[in-house]
VOGU-3710 file (C-alpha; in Angstrom, 3 decimals, decimal comma):
1> xxxxxxxxxx> -2,649/24,116/98,782  -5,097/23,940/101,709  -7,219/20,795/101,571  -10,481/22,645/101,028  -9,331/23,884/97,615  -8,108/20,583/96,229  -11,509/19,265/95,123  -13,270/22,244/93,619  -16,542/21,714/91,665  -15,008/22,349/88,264
11> xxxxxxxxxx> -16,829/21,718/84,998  -15,330/19,426/82,390  -15,429/19,807/78,626  -15,822/16,683/76,510  -15,648/17,700/72,865  -17,960/15,708/70,613  -16,110/13,322/68,308  -17,969/14,174/65,101  -17,844/17,623/63,550  -21,611/17,684/63,126
21> xxxxxxxxxx> -22,126/17,069/66,837  -19,312/19,458/67,734  -20,833/22,300/65,732  -24,043/21,919/67,728  -22,059/21,721/70,968  -20,053/24,761/69,886  -23,182/26,920/69,791  -23,965/26,030/73,395  -20,388/26,679/74,508  -20,344/30,078/72,843
31> xxxxxxxxxx> -23,616/30,992/74,537  -22,059/30,128/77,900  -18,875/32,102/77,194  -20,810/35,195/76,107  -23,154/34,890/79,108  -20,232/34,694/81,550  -18,909/37,993/80,173  -21,994/39,703/81,592  -24,138/42,390/80,024  -22,408/44,208/77,192
41> xxxxxxxxxx> -24,332/47,189/75,824  -24,867/47,259/72,046  -21,984/48,801/70,174  -22,701/52,230/68,655  -23,531/52,185/64,941  -22,132/54,000/63,157  -18,992/54,392/65,229  -17,989/58,029/65,470  -14,211/58,312/65,059  -12,125/61,489/65,155
51> xxxxxxxxxx> -8,612/61,664/63,732  -6,436/63,624/66,154  -3,114/63,736/64,308  -1,053/62,098/61,576  2,586/61,056/61,982  4,125/60,509/58,539  7,024/58,029/58,517  9,262/57,110/55,567  6,954/54,516/54,041  3,893/54,485/56,274
61> xxxxxxxxxx> 1,815/56,829/58,387  0,359/56,558/61,869  -2,995/58,175/62,513  -3,982/58,865/66,091  -7,740/58,587/66,617  -10,355/58,514/69,325  -13,857/57,081/69,440  -16,633/57,163/72,026  -17,483/53,648/73,169  -21,084/54,680/73,763
71> xxxxxxxxxx> -21,044/53,711/77,452  -18,528/55,411/79,679  -15,410/56,699/77,947  -13,533/57,829/74,892  -11,032/55,330/73,525  -7,737/56,550/72,021  -5,818/54,487/69,514  -3,387/54,367/66,605  -3,705/52,950/63,118  -0,639/52,478/60,899
81> xxxxxxxxxx> -1,090/52,304/57,118  1,578/51,527/54,486  2,092/54,197/51,839  2,360/51,668/49,017  -0,809/49,669/48,470  -2,022/47,465/45,676  -5,628/46,930/46,614  -6,922/46,270/50,101  -4,475/45,018/52,720  -4,617/42,463/55,536
91> xxxxxxxxxx> -4,766/43,983/58,994  -3,678/43,117/62,524  -5,258/44,280/65,762  -2,430/44,491/68,309  -3,419/44,043/71,959  -1,082/45,219/74,700  -0,187/43,614/78,011  -1,307/44,589/81,495  1,705/46,787/82,160  1,876/48,477/78,759
101> xxxxxxxxxx> -0,268/50,433/76,307  -0,696/51,370/72,663  2,358/53,664/72,735  4,601/50,723/73,601  3,400/48,773/70,575  3,729/51,725/68,181  7,243/52,749/69,172  6,457/55,977/71,001  7,455/54,330/74,280  9,095/51,200/72,876
111> xxxxxxxxxx> 9,379/47,991/74,854  9,404/44,317/73,877  5,813/44,618/72,613  6,831/47,117/69,916  5,385/45,254/66,892  3,570/47,847/64,779  6,532/48,931/62,651  7,535/45,325/61,944  4,016/44,524/60,761  3,309/47,677/58,772
121> xxxxxxxxxx> 6,607/47,368/56,897  5,501/43,842/56,002  2,385/45,253/54,360  -0,198/45,096/57,165  -2,501/47,788/58,439  -2,023/47,788/62,224  -4,417/49,102/64,856  -4,299/49,283/68,650  -6,205/50,998/71,445  -5,598/51,729/75,119
131> xxxxxxxxxx> -7,513/49,471/77,461  -9,713/50,879/80,218  -7,020/51,423/82,855  -3,917/51,986/80,724  -2,180/54,684/78,720  -4,214/57,806/78,103  -7,235/56,267/79,804  -5,610/56,375/83,230  -7,480/58,879/85,333  -10,714/58,442/83,371
141> xxxxxxxxxx> -12,320/55,783/85,575  -15,080/56,174/88,193  -12,849/58,238/90,529  -11,430/60,393/87,739  -8,026/61,981/88,308  -8,003/60,781/91,910  -7,076/57,343/90,581  -3,818/58,739/89,253  -2,796/59,467/92,839  -3,888/56,263/94,525
151> xxxxxxxxxx> -1,811/53,802/92,577  -1,558/51,889/89,345  -4,232/49,278/90,104  -6,868/51,520/91,680  -8,719/52,328/88,461  -8,720/48,670/87,466  -10,272/47,670/90,795  -12,833/50,488/90,684  -13,919/49,451/87,203  -14,082/45,787/88,181
161> xxxxxxxxxx> -16,328/46,571/91,160  -18,584/48,998/89,309  -19,131/46,663/86,379  -20,123/43,836/88,726  -22,776/46,096/90,251  -24,086/46,803/86,754  -24,257/43,129/85,773  -21,200/43,459/83,559  -17,603/42,291/83,805  -14,526/44,411/83,244
171> xxxxxxxxxx> -13,192/41,742/80,876  -16,407/41,775/78,857  -16,254/45,547/78,521  -12,586/45,426/77,535  -13,406/42,918/74,795  -16,294/45,115/73,692  -13,853/47,994/73,139  -11,644/45,701/71,051  -14,701/44,795/68,976  -15,220/48,512/68,405
181> xxxxxxxxxx> -11,623/48,679/67,169  -12,524/45,873/64,734  -15,576/47,872/63,662  -13,340/50,820/62,859  -10,813/48,610/61,091  -13,544/47,159/58,880  -14,682/50,653/57,917  -11,280/51,665/56,556  -11,102/51,470/52,738  -7,471/50,284/52,917
191> xxxxxxxxxx> -8,444/47,086/54,791  -9,534/43,701/53,492  -12,151/42,878/56,118  -11,776/39,150/55,403  -8,095/39,164/56,381  -7,948/40,469/59,948  -5,658/38,935/62,543  -5,136/39,600/66,239  -1,926/39,350/68,223  -0,988/40,158/71,776
201> xxxxxxxxxx> 1,327/39,437/74,664  0,275/38,613/78,235  -3,086/40,326/78,844  -3,121/40,961/75,094  -2,599/37,272/74,410  -5,547/36,293/76,586  -7,568/39,005/74,900  -6,610/37,712/71,460  -8,031/34,219/71,954  -11,056/35,441/73,886
211> xxxxxxxxxx> -11,818/37,945/71,122  -11,400/35,241/68,498  -13,808/33,043/70,461  -16,639/35,577/70,493  -16,032/37,357/67,174  -15,678/35,411/63,933  -14,238/38,444/62,157  -10,891/37,426/63,645  -9,294/35,154/61,021  -5,935/34,350/62,646
221> xxxxxxxxxx> -4,515/34,642/66,170  -1,077/34,788/67,767  -0,881/34,688/71,550  2,413/35,240/73,366  2,344/33,965/76,966  -0,827/33,366/79,012  -1,643/30,166/77,126  -3,017/28,694/80,309  -5,709/26,709/82,080  -7,339/28,117/85,174
231> xxxxxxxxxx> -7,396/24,781/87,025  -3,635/24,491/86,610  -3,131/28,020/87,898  -5,045/27,059/91,015  -3,065/23,834/91,395  0,317/25,597/91,314  -0,984/28,429/93,541  -0,457/31,124/90,909  -3,789/32,925/90,732  -1,830/36,012/91,737
241> xxxxxxxxxx> 0,076/35,787/88,431  -2,969/37,311/86,727  -4,667/40,528/87,715  -8,358/40,965/88,491  -9,369/42,202/85,026  -9,958/38,843/83,319  -11,773/36,912/86,036  -15,349/36,292/84,904  -17,996/34,702/87,111  -19,206/31,189/86,465
251> xxxxxxxxxx> -16,852/30,062/83,717  -15,287/27,215/85,714  -18,688/25,759/86,538  -18,887/24,790/82,864  -15,352/24,260/81,548  -11,805/25,550/81,678  -10,114/27,889/79,180  -10,134/25,179/76,499  -13,856/25,856/76,186  -13,017/29,387/75,083
261> xxxxxxxxxx> -10,086/28,405/72,863  -12,024/25,624/71,147  -14,357/28,276/69,734  -11,420/29,597/67,693  -11,049/26,369/65,699  -10,504/25,894/62,818  -9,119/29,422/62,413  -5,316/29,599/62,689  -4,051/29,884/66,263  -0,377/30,116/67,278
271> xxxxxxxxxx> 0,591/30,019/70,972  4,127/30,974/72,035  4,887/30,348/75,698  7,916/30,164/77,974  8,232/27,063/80,121  9,226/29,190/83,143  6,326/31,630/82,928  4,526/31,442/86,306  1,239/32,458/84,712  1,307/29,559/82,234
281> xxxxxxxxxx> 2,005/26,240/84,005  3,498/23,746/81,548  1,069/21,041/82,689  -1,790/23,266/81,565  -0,127/24,042/78,238  0,260/20,359/77,456  -3,349/19,690/78,426  -4,509/22,416/76,050  -2,403/20,904/73,289  -4,014/17,510/73,935
291> xxxxxxxxxx> -7,490/19,008/73,588  -7,019/21,450/70,717  -4,790/19,353/68,436  -7,425/16,644/67,725  -10,084/19,298/67,166  -8,016/20,963/64,443  -7,261/17,546/62,987  -10,980/16,781/62,863  -11,440/19,921/60,772  -8,710/18,692/58,438
301> xxxxxxxxxx> -6,480/21,645/59,382  -3,775/20,249/61,674  -1,285/22,936/60,645  -3,625/25,730/61,728  -2,904/25,138/65,419  0,595/25,290/66,798  1,894/25,565/70,326  5,573/26,357/70,872  7,041/25,997/74,369  10,316/27,874/74,780
311> xxxxxxxxxx> 12,777/26,214/77,200  14,243/28,237/80,062  12,046/31,181/79,121  9,815/33,326/81,295  7,142/35,914/80,625  8,732/37,577/77,598  8,149/38,587/73,981  11,401/37,616/72,302  12,636/38,482/68,807  12,105/34,870/67,757
321> xxxxxxxxxx> 8,501/35,075/68,938  7,997/38,262/66,947  9,366/36,625/63,817  7,101/33,615/64,269  4,164/35,979/64,791  4,763/37,792/61,505  5,421/34,537/59,635  2,130/33,128/60,954  0,147/36,049/59,581  2,057/35,858/56,297
331> xxx> 0,995/32,224/55,999  -2,645/32,539/57,043  -3,872/36,056/56,222
//
């Protein structure tokens, strides 16, 4: 690393030792996190949702829906609901990675992130949406269909630039859409609104713990990959391992990613990470464990935080990770 980048003016987080003091500190940290996300217009109330189609499976159905986010676009998504229900059910918001979309998670274009069927057959309502520059939302950015011709990342960059001009961040607007998905989930009569979890891989993993940090409706989190600290990414020269979407101005002046993750405590948080994932340096993972473990212990809930580092494993969502994900929600939702 060039010498000029070795001593950056990075903020440091010192978590207060008593829970009373921490709760006061937590309010200030949350204010900083929300501020760094930029302006986020109020979410539309009530949310207007249209059901587009219904795909009836053997023992569950998938409804395709769309809602207007009240700012700049319509948001398509899926919700899967078990046929057999005895009262209201727990629910999971599934968040896709940077190179995938809702169709991958719901089995229409299956890849390793195909988790909806596994969860719905376990008795969960499952919901997912396309993010701003993925799936059916490609070609709906500032340059319209032109962005389909210019390359995969063009819409992402256009949105990032435009939102900065408007005092927003792309990441903040992406999280706002996920909050709208939570709004819709809460409105469904099949769902127990007090038992909502979030899971995701890669970009979806980062989104899961950021969403949990800013929205207390999230009761349990599973993040696969991207359990990382920004300072460690800089140190190992891997900023390129993450795309532009999640960079928010000013956050490192105050604290690293543990400031965001600490806001999740004491709600259950499972992190599953490969030790050979370039976007998640092991040194950063261990530092996060050192910070978050005592915080959960202070709450008297040491079992509610768990970090698993998989040896000789890269940026993947393995079958073992999927099983641990489902088991985590079974235990805590």
